[in-house]
C-alpha positions in Angstrom: 27.4 2.6 -17.3 24.7 3.0 -19.9 21.6 4.8 -18.7 18.2 3.4 -19.6 15.1 5.6 -20.0 11.7 3.9 -20.0 8.7 5.7 -21.4 5.2 5.1 -22.7 3.3 4.0 -19.6 -0.1 5.3 -18.6 -3.5 4.4 -17.3 -5.7 2.2 -19.3 -8.9 0.2 -19.0 -8.7 -3.6 -19.3 -8.5 -4.7 -22.9 -6.6 -1.7 -24.0 -3.1 -1.4 -25.5 0.1 0.5 -24.7 3.6 0.6 -26.3 6.5 1.0 -24.0 9.9 2.3 -25.1 13.4 1.9 -23.6 16.1 4.2 -24.9 19.7 3.6 -23.9 22.2 6.5 -23.6 24.7 4.7 -25.8 24.6 2.3 -28.7 27.3 0.2 -27.2 24.8 -2.2 -25.8 24.0 -3.5 -29.3 25.9 -6.7 -28.6 23.7 -7.6 -25.6 20.4 -9.1 -25.1 17.7 -6.9 -23.8 14.6 -7.5 -21.7 11.6 -6.0 -19.9 10.8 -6.6 -16.3 8.0 -5.3 -14.1 7.4 -4.8 -10.4 4.0 -4.5 -8.8 3.6 -2.9 -5.4 4.6 -5.2 -2.6 6.1 -7.8 -5.1 9.5 -8.6 -6.4 10.6 -7.5 -9.9 9.7 -10.2 -12.4 10.8 -11.0 -16.0 8.4 -10.1 -18.7 10.0 -10.5 -22.1 13.4 -10.6 -23.8 15.0 -10.4 -27.2 18.2 -12.1 -28.0 20.9 -10.1 -29.8 22.3 -13.0 -31.9 19.2 -13.9 -33.9 16.4 -11.8 -32.6 14.6 -14.7 -30.8 12.1 -13.5 -28.3 11.0 -15.1 -25.0 8.1 -14.3 -22.8 6.7 -15.0 -19.3 3.7 -17.2 -19.5 1.5 -14.5 -18.1 2.0 -12.2 -21.1 2.4 -14.7 -24.0 0.2 -13.9 -27.0 -0.6 -10.5 -25.6 2.8 -8.7 -25.4 5.4 -8.4 -28.2 9.0 -7.3 -27.6 11.0 -5.8 -30.4 14.2 -3.8 -30.9 15.3 -1.0 -33.3 18.7 -2.2 -34.2 19.9 1.3 -35.3 18.8 3.3 -32.2 18.9 0.3 -30.0 15.6 1.3 -28.6 13.7 -1.6 -27.0 9.9 -1.7 -27.3 7.1 -3.6 -25.6 3.7 -3.7 -27.4 1.1 -4.6 -24.8 -2.3 -5.7 -26.0 -5.4 -6.9 -24.2 -4.1 -5.4 -20.9 -5.3 -6.9 -17.7 -5.5 -5.4 -14.2 -2.8 -7.8 -13.1 -0.4 -6.1 -15.6 -0.4 -3.1 -13.4 3.2 -2.5 -12.4 6.2 -0.3 -13.0 8.0 -1.6 -16.1 11.8 -1.5 -16.4 14.3 -2.5 -19.1 17.8 -3.8 -18.9 20.5 -5.5 -20.9 22.8 -8.5 -20.4 22.5 -12.2 -21.3 19.3 -14.2 -21.6 19.5 -17.6 -20.0 17.1 -20.1 -21.6 17.2 -22.5 -18.7 16.4 -19.8 -16.1 13.9 -18.1 -18.4 15.2 -14.7 -17.5 17.8 -12.1 -18.4 20.8 -11.6 -16.2 21.6 -7.9 -16.3 25.2 -6.9 -17.0 24.9 -4.3 -14.2 22.5 -4.0 -11.4 21.6 -0.6 -12.8 18.0 0.2 -13.3 16.2 3.2 -14.7 13.2 5.0 -13.2 10.8 2.7 -15.0 7.4 3.6 -16.5 4.2 3.0 -14.6 1.4 1.0 -16.2 -2.0 1.0 -14.5 -4.8 -1.1 -15.8 -8.3 -0.7 -14.4 -11.1 -3.3 -14.7 
């Protein structure tokens, strides 16, 4: 299975920006959709943003629309998440994964239940 390594997290005051990266151990996942998820303490993991392999379409959770931007480096297959105007409620561990995005379910279904270590984002008010 492909290993995913998330990076770029940190501590930030509200209103600030961060850019997260997700680097796969292989380029073989190029044919899959990719997405970011996050998990806050005591809460379930939730979908944040996805980018579709076929045409580069992007999808976002309502809570991050117009603040976060997901993109993908098609050569390195690195996935990015540009996060602007951060809010305390964005505090969570952020994870990436690959699989198929389902429009009706508004989430990505990972090919494998295989998650990286994540990268922590902490936003203070």
